[in-house]
C-alpha positions as CSV (number, residue, x, y, z in Angstrom):
1,M,303.3,-35.5,157.8
2,I,302.8,-39.0,156.5
3,L,306.0,-41.1,155.9
4,M,305.6,-43.4,152.9
5,R,309.1,-45.0,153.0
6,H,309.0,-48.7,152.7
7,S,305.2,-48.6,152.7
8,I,303.3,-50.5,150.0
9,F,299.6,-50.2,149.7
10,V,298.2,-52.9,147.5
11,F,294.8,-54.2,146.6
12,A,293.5,-56.6,144.1
13,I,290.1,-57.0,142.5
14,F,288.9,-60.5,141.7
15,S,286.1,-59.8,139.2
16,M,283.2,-62.2,138.7
17,N,280.1,-62.3,136.4
18,Q,276.7,-62.4,137.9
19,V,274.2,-63.2,135.2
20,F,270.4,-62.9,135.1
21,G,268.7,-64.3,132.1
22,Q,266.3,-67.0,131.1
23,C,268.2,-68.8,128.5
24,S,271.1,-69.0,126.0
25,P,271.4,-69.4,123.1
26,C,268.2,-68.1,121.4
27,N,268.3,-70.5,118.5
28,D,268.6,-73.7,120.5
29,P,265.1,-75.1,121.2
30,A,264.6,-76.0,124.8
31,P,263.0,-79.3,125.9
32,V,259.2,-79.3,126.2
33,G,258.0,-77.4,129.2
34,I,261.2,-75.3,129.7
35,I,261.0,-71.6,128.9
36,D,263.7,-70.6,126.4
37,Y,262.9,-67.2,125.1
38,N,265.3,-64.4,126.2
39,S,268.9,-64.3,127.3
40,A,271.3,-61.8,128.8
41,R,274.9,-62.3,130.0
42,I,278.3,-60.9,130.5
43,S,281.5,-62.5,129.1
44,M,284.7,-61.5,130.9
45,L,287.4,-61.1,128.2
46,A,290.3,-59.5,130.1
47,G,291.2,-57.9,133.4
48,S,289.6,-60.3,135.9
49,N,292.4,-59.4,138.4
50,V,293.4,-55.8,138.9
51,D,296.0,-54.5,141.3
52,F,297.2,-51.1,142.5
53,N,300.6,-50.5,144.1
54,F,300.9,-47.3,146.1
55,Q,304.7,-46.7,146.4
56,T,305.3,-42.9,145.9
57,I,304.1,-39.6,147.4
58,S,302.4,-38.9,144.0
59,D,300.4,-42.2,144.3
60,Y,299.1,-41.2,147.7
61,K,298.5,-37.5,146.6
62,N,296.8,-38.2,143.3
63,G,295.6,-41.7,143.5
64,I,296.0,-44.3,140.8
65,S,293.9,-44.6,137.7
66,K,293.8,-47.6,135.3
67,T,292.3,-47.3,131.8
68,N,290.6,-50.2,129.9
69,S,291.7,-52.6,132.7
70,T,288.7,-54.8,132.3
71,I,287.1,-55.8,129.0
72,M,283.6,-57.4,128.9
73,G,281.5,-58.7,126.1
74,I,277.7,-58.1,126.3
75,S,275.2,-60.7,125.0
76,I,271.5,-59.8,124.7
77,C,269.0,-61.9,122.7
78,N,265.2,-61.6,122.4
79,C,263.9,-65.0,121.2
80,N,260.4,-65.4,119.9
81,S,259.8,-69.0,121.1
82,E,261.4,-72.4,121.7
83,G,261.2,-73.0,118.0
84,G,261.8,-69.4,117.0
85,T,258.4,-69.0,115.3
86,S,255.8,-67.9,117.8
87,P,255.6,-65.0,120.3
88,D,256.6,-65.2,123.9
89,P,253.8,-66.8,125.9
90,I,254.7,-64.6,128.9
91,A,253.4,-61.1,128.5
92,G,255.9,-58.4,129.0
93,S,259.0,-60.6,128.8
94,T,260.6,-58.8,125.9
95,I,263.9,-57.3,126.9
96,T,263.8,-53.5,126.4
97,G,267.2,-52.8,128.0
98,Y,269.6,-53.8,130.8
99,S,271.8,-52.2,133.5
100,I,275.2,-53.3,134.7
101,Y,276.1,-52.6,138.3
102,F,279.6,-52.4,139.9
103,D,279.1,-54.1,143.3
104,T,280.3,-56.6,145.9
105,D,279.2,-58.9,148.6
106,D,282.0,-57.8,150.8
107,A,281.5,-55.2,153.5
108,E,284.9,-53.6,153.1
109,F,288.5,-54.0,151.8
110,T,290.2,-56.5,154.0
111,G,294.0,-56.4,154.8
112,L,296.3,-59.3,155.1
113,N,296.1,-58.4,158.8
114,P,292.3,-58.8,159.4
115,A,292.4,-55.9,161.8
116,N,293.0,-53.5,158.8
117,S,290.3,-52.4,156.5
118,L,289.3,-49.7,154.0
119,P,285.8,-48.6,152.9
120,L,284.5,-49.8,149.6
121,C,284.0,-46.3,148.3
122,A,287.8,-45.8,148.1
123,L,287.4,-47.6,144.7
124,E,285.5,-46.1,141.8
125,A,285.0,-47.2,138.2
126,S,283.5,-46.0,135.0
127,A,282.4,-47.9,131.8
128,A,282.6,-47.0,128.1
129,V,281.8,-48.6,124.8
130,L,284.9,-50.2,123.4
131,A,283.5,-51.9,120.3
132,G,280.3,-52.5,118.5
133,F,276.9,-51.3,119.8
134,A,275.5,-50.3,116.4
135,A,272.1,-48.5,116.7
136,S,273.1,-47.8,120.3
137,A,270.6,-46.9,122.9
138,V,273.2,-46.4,125.6
139,T,271.9,-44.1,128.3
140,I,274.6,-44.3,131.0
141,A,278.3,-44.5,130.3
142,G,281.4,-42.7,131.4
143,T,280.1,-41.9,134.9
144,K,282.2,-42.7,138.0
145,V,280.5,-45.1,140.3
146,A,281.8,-46.0,143.8
147,L,282.0,-49.6,144.7
148,D,279.1,-50.5,147.1
149,Q,277.3,-53.6,148.3
150,I,274.4,-55.1,146.4
151,P,272.3,-53.3,145.6
152,N,274.6,-50.4,144.7
153,A,273.0,-47.1,145.8
154,S,275.1,-45.3,143.2
155,G,273.1,-46.8,140.4
156,P,274.4,-48.6,137.2
157,I,277.8,-48.1,135.8
158,F,276.4,-48.9,132.3
159,Q,272.9,-48.9,130.9
160,E,271.2,-49.5,127.5
161,D,267.5,-48.8,127.4
162,N,265.3,-48.8,124.3
163,S,262.0,-48.9,126.2
164,P,259.2,-49.5,125.2
165,L,260.8,-51.1,122.1
166,Q,262.8,-54.3,122.0
167,I,266.5,-53.7,122.4
168,T,268.9,-54.5,119.6
169,D,270.5,-57.9,120.0
170,R,274.1,-57.7,121.3
171,F,276.9,-60.3,120.9
172,W,280.0,-60.6,123.1
173,T,282.3,-61.0,120.2
174,T,281.4,-57.7,118.7
175,D,279.7,-55.6,121.4
176,Q,282.2,-54.9,124.2
177,I,282.7,-52.4,127.0
178,S,285.8,-51.3,128.9
179,I,286.2,-50.4,132.6
180,D,288.4,-47.7,134.0
181,Y,289.3,-47.9,137.7
182,F,290.1,-45.1,140.2
183,M,291.7,-45.8,143.6
184,G,292.1,-42.8,145.9
185,V,291.5,-40.4,143.1
186,A,289.8,-37.1,143.9
187,P,287.1,-35.9,143.7
188,A,285.2,-38.9,144.8
189,S,281.7,-39.4,143.4
190,G,280.1,-39.3,146.8
191,P,280.8,-39.2,150.5
192,C,283.4,-41.7,151.7
193,A,284.6,-42.7,155.1
194,L,288.2,-42.5,154.0
195,A,289.6,-39.1,152.9
196,V,290.4,-38.9,149.2
197,P,293.2,-38.3,148.1
198,L,294.7,-40.8,150.5
199,I,297.5,-38.4,151.5
200,D,294.9,-36.4,153.4
201,A,293.9,-39.4,155.4
202,A,296.3,-38.9,158.2
203,G,295.9,-41.8,160.6
204,G,293.1,-43.1,158.4
205,Y,294.8,-46.1,156.9
206,V,297.5,-48.7,157.7
207,P,299.9,-49.8,155.0
208,D,298.9,-53.3,154.1
209,S,297.8,-55.5,151.2
210,Y,294.0,-55.0,150.8
211,Y,291.6,-57.2,148.9
212,V,288.0,-57.1,147.7
213,T,285.8,-59.2,145.4
214,V,284.0,-57.2,142.8
215,S,281.0,-58.2,140.8
216,F,279.6,-56.8,137.5
217,T,276.0,-57.6,137.7
218,L,273.9,-57.5,134.5
219,V,270.2,-57.0,135.2
220,P,267.8,-57.2,132.2
221,E,264.9,-54.8,132.1
222,C,261.4,-55.8,131.1
223,T,258.0,-55.9,132.8
224,V,258.3,-59.3,134.4
225,C,262.1,-60.0,134.6
226,V,262.6,-58.1,137.8
227,D,265.6,-58.9,140.0
228,P,264.6,-58.3,143.7
229,A,268.0,-56.8,144.6
230,Y,267.6,-53.9,142.1
Protein backbone atom coordinates (compact mmCIF):
# COMPACT_ATOMS: atom_id res chain seq x y z
CA MET A 1 0.00 0.00 0.00
CA ILE A 2 1.21 3.51 -0.85
CA LEU A 3 0.16 6.29 1.48
CA MET A 4 -0.41 9.58 -0.35
CA ARG A 5 -1.36 11.69 2.64
CA HIS A 6 0.40 15.05 2.68
CA SER A 7 2.37 14.01 -0.42
CA ILE A 8 2.55 16.41 -3.34
CA PHE A 9 4.17 15.29 -6.57
CA VAL A 10 4.78 18.27 -8.81
CA PHE A 11 6.68 18.92 -11.99
CA ALA A 12 6.89 21.89 -14.29
CA ILE A 13 7.81 22.10 -17.95
CA PHE A 14 9.71 25.12 -19.13
CA SER A 15 9.25 24.95 -22.89
CA MET A 16 11.65 26.47 -25.38
CA ASN A 17 11.80 26.87 -29.13
CA GLN A 18 14.69 25.46 -31.11
CA VAL A 19 14.57 26.78 -34.63
CA PHE A 20 16.35 25.52 -37.71
CA GLY A 21 16.00 27.72 -40.79
CA GLN A 22 17.98 29.87 -43.17
CA CYS A 23 16.13 33.15 -42.92
CA SER A 24 13.06 35.14 -41.96
CA PRO A 25 11.12 36.84 -43.42
CA CYS A 26 11.06 35.78 -47.07
CA ASN A 27 10.25 39.16 -48.58
CA ASP A 28 13.11 41.03 -46.92
CA PRO A 29 16.14 41.02 -49.26
CA ALA A 30 19.31 40.07 -47.46
CA PRO A 31 22.63 41.91 -47.83
CA VAL A 32 24.78 40.85 -50.75
CA GLY A 33 26.49 37.54 -50.11
CA ILE A 34 24.05 36.34 -47.44
CA ILE A 35 21.68 33.50 -48.30
CA ASP A 36 18.06 34.51 -47.66
CA TYR A 37 15.83 31.94 -49.29
CA ASN A 38 13.88 29.68 -46.95
CA SER A 39 12.65 29.96 -43.38
CA ALA A 40 11.08 27.71 -40.76
CA ARG A 41 10.28 28.54 -37.17
CA ILE A 42 8.01 27.95 -34.17
CA SER A 43 6.26 30.73 -32.26
CA MET A 44 5.25 29.87 -28.69
CA LEU A 45 1.80 31.45 -28.17
CA ALA A 46 0.69 29.93 -24.86
CA GLY A 47 1.66 27.30 -22.32
CA SER A 48 5.39 27.78 -21.90
CA ASN A 49 5.14 26.59 -18.30
CA VAL A 50 3.03 23.53 -17.47
CA ASP A 51 2.66 21.93 -14.06
CA PHE A 52 1.05 18.78 -12.67
CA ASN A 53 0.01 18.37 -9.05
CA PHE A 54 -0.51 14.80 -7.81
CA GLN A 55 -2.60 15.08 -4.66
CA THR A 56 -5.21 12.29 -4.71
CA ILE A 57 -5.30 8.50 -5.07
CA SER A 58 -7.03 9.06 -8.44
CA ASP A 59 -4.11 11.18 -9.65
CA TYR A 60 -1.63 8.41 -8.85
CA LYS A 61 -3.92 5.70 -10.22
CA ASN A 62 -4.95 7.34 -13.48
CA GLY A 63 -2.27 9.95 -14.04
CA ILE A 64 -3.03 13.52 -15.12
CA SER A 65 -3.81 14.69 -18.64
CA LYS A 66 -3.82 18.29 -19.82
CA THR A 67 -5.51 19.25 -23.09
CA ASN A 68 -4.42 22.13 -25.33
CA SER A 69 -1.91 23.18 -22.71
CA THR A 70 0.65 24.54 -25.17
CA ILE A 71 -0.23 26.45 -28.35
CA MET A 72 2.35 27.02 -31.07
CA GLY A 73 2.24 28.88 -34.38
CA ILE A 74 4.12 27.38 -37.34
CA SER A 75 5.86 29.53 -39.95
CA ILE A 76 7.24 27.96 -43.14
CA CYS A 77 8.29 30.02 -46.17
CA ASN A 78 9.94 29.04 -49.43
CA CYS A 79 11.58 32.13 -50.92
CA ASN A 80 12.76 32.23 -54.51
CA SER A 81 15.70 34.55 -54.02
CA GLU A 82 17.02 37.54 -52.09
CA GLY A 83 14.99 39.75 -54.38
CA GLY A 84 12.15 37.28 -54.78
CA THR A 85 12.53 36.85 -58.55
CA SER A 86 15.13 34.14 -59.25
CA PRO A 87 15.36 30.48 -58.25
CA ASP A 88 17.33 29.28 -55.25
CA PRO A 89 20.98 28.99 -56.27
CA ILE A 90 21.42 25.97 -53.97
CA ALA A 91 20.02 22.83 -55.58
CA GLY A 92 17.58 20.91 -53.40
CA SER A 93 17.03 23.68 -50.85
CA THR A 94 13.27 23.89 -51.38
CA ILE A 95 11.44 22.93 -48.19
CA THR A 96 9.19 19.93 -48.84
CA GLY A 97 8.10 19.45 -45.24
CA TYR A 98 9.16 19.57 -41.61
CA SER A 99 9.03 17.56 -38.40
CA ILE A 100 8.53 18.79 -34.83
CA TYR A 101 10.18 16.79 -32.04
CA PHE A 102 9.33 16.67 -28.33
CA ASP A 103 12.73 16.43 -26.66
CA THR A 104 15.07 17.69 -23.98
CA ASP A 105 18.73 18.19 -23.14
CA ASP A 106 18.09 16.89 -19.62
CA ALA A 107 18.89 13.32 -18.64
CA GLU A 108 15.91 12.98 -16.26
CA PHE A 109 13.40 14.85 -14.13
CA THR A 110 15.26 16.36 -11.18
CA GLY A 111 13.72 16.85 -7.76
CA LEU A 112 14.26 19.78 -5.46
CA ASN A 113 16.30 17.23 -3.57
CA PRO A 114 18.99 16.41 -6.18
CA ALA A 115 18.99 12.81 -4.97
CA ASN A 116 15.46 12.35 -6.35
CA SER A 117 14.76 11.80 -10.03
CA LEU A 118 12.22 10.39 -12.49
CA PRO A 119 12.78 9.02 -16.00
CA LEU A 120 11.90 11.26 -18.92
CA CYS A 121 9.42 8.74 -20.34
CA ALA A 122 7.03 9.35 -17.42
CA LEU A 123 5.86 12.32 -19.53
CA GLU A 124 4.21 11.94 -22.92
CA ALA A 125 2.61 14.39 -25.31
CA SER A 126 0.64 14.53 -28.54
CA ALA A 127 0.01 17.28 -31.08
CA ALA A 128 -3.05 18.25 -33.11
CA VAL A 129 -4.01 20.94 -35.60
CA LEU A 130 -5.72 23.77 -33.73
CA ALA A 131 -6.26 26.25 -36.56
CA GLY A 132 -5.45 26.78 -40.22
CA PHE A 133 -3.39 24.33 -42.27
CA ALA A 134 -5.38 24.72 -45.48
CA ALA A 135 -4.36 22.18 -48.14
CA SER A 136 -2.87 20.17 -45.31
CA ALA A 137 -0.17 17.60 -45.92
CA VAL A 138 0.00 16.57 -42.23
CA THR A 139 1.29 12.99 -41.96
CA ILE A 140 1.81 12.67 -38.18
CA ALA A 141 -0.57 14.08 -35.54
CA GLY A 142 -2.40 12.74 -32.50
CA THR A 143 0.25 10.13 -31.64
CA LYS A 144 1.57 9.98 -28.07
CA VAL A 145 5.33 10.46 -27.93
CA ALA A 146 7.41 9.98 -24.79
CA LEU A 147 9.83 12.69 -23.79
CA ASP A 148 13.39 11.70 -24.66
CA GLN A 149 16.77 13.29 -25.15
CA ILE A 150 17.83 14.75 -28.49
CA PRO A 151 17.48 12.97 -30.88
CA ASN A 152 14.14 11.57 -29.73
CA ALA A 153 13.99 7.89 -30.66
CA SER A 154 10.17 8.02 -30.58
CA GLY A 155 10.16 10.14 -33.72
CA PRO A 156 8.33 13.42 -34.41
CA ILE A 157 5.25 14.54 -32.51
CA PHE A 158 4.00 16.41 -35.60
CA GLN A 159 4.95 16.24 -39.25
CA GLU A 160 3.87 17.81 -42.51
CA ASP A 161 5.39 16.35 -45.69
CA ASN A 162 4.55 17.25 -49.27
CA SER A 163 7.62 15.59 -50.81
CA PRO A 164 8.67 15.87 -53.58
CA LEU A 165 6.63 19.07 -54.00
CA GLN A 166 7.19 22.35 -52.18
CA ILE A 167 5.16 22.56 -48.99
CA THR A 168 2.43 25.17 -48.63
CA ASP A 169 3.60 28.27 -46.77
CA ARG A 170 2.49 28.43 -43.13
CA PHE A 171 2.09 31.51 -40.94
CA TRP A 172 2.09 31.50 -37.14
CA THR A 173 -0.93 33.82 -36.93
CA THR A 174 -3.19 31.38 -38.80
CA ASP A 175 -1.50 27.94 -38.72
CA GLN A 176 -1.36 26.67 -35.16
CA ILE A 177 -1.03 23.37 -33.31
CA SER A 178 -1.93 22.40 -29.76
CA ILE A 179 -0.11 20.05 -27.39
CA ASP A 180 -1.74 17.61 -24.94
CA TYR A 181 0.35 16.25 -22.06
CA PHE A 182 0.10 12.95 -20.19
CA MET A 183 1.94 12.40 -16.91
CA GLY A 184 1.73 8.94 -15.40
CA VAL A 185 -1.11 7.96 -17.78
CA ALA A 186 -1.33 4.31 -18.89
CA PRO A 187 -0.71 2.77 -21.25
CA ALA A 188 2.63 4.40 -21.95
CA SER A 189 3.75 4.53 -25.59
CA GLY A 190 6.87 2.52 -24.87
CA PRO A 191 8.97 0.91 -22.14
CA CYS A 192 9.64 3.16 -19.18
CA ALA A 193 11.86 2.68 -16.15
CA LEU A 194 9.05 3.95 -13.92
CA ALA A 195 5.84 1.94 -13.70
CA VAL A 196 2.80 3.66 -15.19
CA PRO A 197 0.33 4.31 -13.61
CA LEU A 198 2.37 5.73 -10.77
CA ILE A 199 0.32 3.94 -8.13
CA ASP A 200 1.93 0.70 -9.32
CA ALA A 201 5.41 2.07 -8.76
CA ALA A 202 5.76 0.95 -5.15
CA GLY A 203 9.07 2.26 -3.91
CA GLY A 204 9.80 3.65 -7.37
CA TYR A 205 9.45 7.33 -6.61
CA VAL A 206 9.84 9.82 -3.79
CA PRO A 207 7.30 12.63 -3.27
CA ASP A 208 9.05 15.82 -4.34
CA SER A 209 8.80 18.69 -6.81
CA TYR A 210 10.33 17.52 -10.09
CA TYR A 211 11.40 19.69 -13.00
CA VAL A 212 12.50 19.22 -16.60
CA THR A 213 13.23 21.54 -19.52
CA VAL A 214 11.40 20.59 -22.70
CA SER A 215 12.16 21.61 -26.27
CA PHE A 216 9.93 21.55 -29.33
CA THR A 217 12.41 21.30 -32.17
CA LEU A 218 11.31 22.09 -35.72
CA VAL A 219 13.48 20.46 -38.37
CA PRO A 220 12.85 21.44 -42.04
CA GLU A 221 13.01 18.66 -44.59
CA CYS A 222 14.79 19.12 -47.91
CA THR A 223 17.74 17.55 -49.69
CA VAL A 224 20.40 19.84 -48.24
CA CYS A 225 18.93 21.29 -45.01
CA VAL A 226 19.86 18.32 -42.84
CA ASP A 227 20.13 18.66 -39.07
CA PRO A 228 22.81 16.26 -37.81
CA ALA A 229 20.83 15.44 -34.66
CA TYR A 230 17.92 13.95 -36.62
